[in-house]
N, C-alpha and C positions, 0 to 999 in steps of 0.2 A: 881794880883787880888787876893784879899785873897780868902783863903779856901772856903768860905760860898759862895762869887761870883760865884768861878769855879762850884763848885757842883750846885747851883741854875739854871745858865745857861746850864750846859751840861745836867743836868738830868730835869731840866724845857722846856725851848724854843727849844733846841736843843738834845733833848730827839731822837733818831733814826734818825737823820738828820745827812746831810754831815757836819762837824765842820772843820772852819780852825781858828788856835790858832796863832796868831802872838807874837813871846815874844821879848824880847830887843834883840838890835843889828838885826831886821828883819829876825829872824830865825822862819820860818813856820813849821806848822805841820799840817798833814791831818789825821780825824779820819773818819769812817765808809765810805772808798773809795775803791771800788776794785782795786787792785792791789799795796794796801800802806798797809805796815804794820799796826795793828790794836794801838792804844793807850793804853799803861797801866797805869790806874790811879792808883795812891795809895795816897788816902785822908790822912791816916792819918802820914803818914810822908811828907805830901803836896807837892808832886814829880810826875810827870810822864815821862814815861819810852816809848820810841818807835826805831824800826830800820828803815833805809832807804839806799837805794843805797850808796854807796861812791864814793864822786866826785871826790877824791883826788887822780891827775892823776898819781901820782909815786909809790903810795901803794894799786891803785885798783882792781888791777890783783890777788895781793895775799890776801887781805880785800876787797872782794865784799861789805861788809856789814858794816856801823857804828851803833855803837850802842850811844842814846842820851837820856841825865836823865834832867830833866827842873824843878827847884821849880815854884810852882805855884805864888810865888811873882816875878817872869821873864817875865808872863804870862803880856801883852798890854791891849790885846784885844781878843775876840773871835768874829768869824762868826760862823752863822747856814745857810744853804741853803735851802729857802721853795721852794714847789710849787706854784699856787694860790689858790687851794686847800688847802694846811696847812695852808698859811697866813691866810686864814680865821678862822683859828682855834687860833690861838693867843690868851692867855688871857688877853694880853693888850689891845685889840682890843675894849675893855669896855671904856677904860680910855680915849678915843680918844674923843672930844667933838662932839655934834650931829652936830653941823653947821661946821664943819671939817671933819666930814663922807666923803664928795663929794670927797673931794681931795684922799681918801684913795680909791674909787669906781675907779675914774680917775687914779692913781697909778696901779692899777690893771688891767685894760682896756690896761695901755701902756704896763704892762709886759708881756700881755697874745699875743699882737701882735708881740711882737720881737719873732726873729729866731733865732735858733741855729747856722745856716749856715753860717749867714753875719751879719752885724752889719746894722742898719736902715741906709740909705745914706738920706744925703740932698742937695739940690740944688745949693748952694753953695759952697759945701764942695770941697777942693781942689785933684783931685787926683793926686796921687806921682808916 
């Protein structure tokens, strides 16, 4: 992503929300999440830095933390997680054509009916 795209998403749609940043080679980072190191954004140098738990088994006990720095141009895409209330505040909603807004309303109703503890089951779903 370009610097302008990163800043626009992070400070616009993603402001004060949980962010998931997916980079090249499926490196995934989170921001605004409890028990995760916050991402330190350096817009001037177009990089971000963060720390996370070291997953390398042979050096984990000596070096329990790894520091990662990634250039903005390695970011493939960014997600933010919304509640149904914050989704209704998105600036882009006014770009949905009137004849398609009913689909967004149906989507919100479906999202509100989901539970956090168990996925919705269907009659034809196979149990493993």
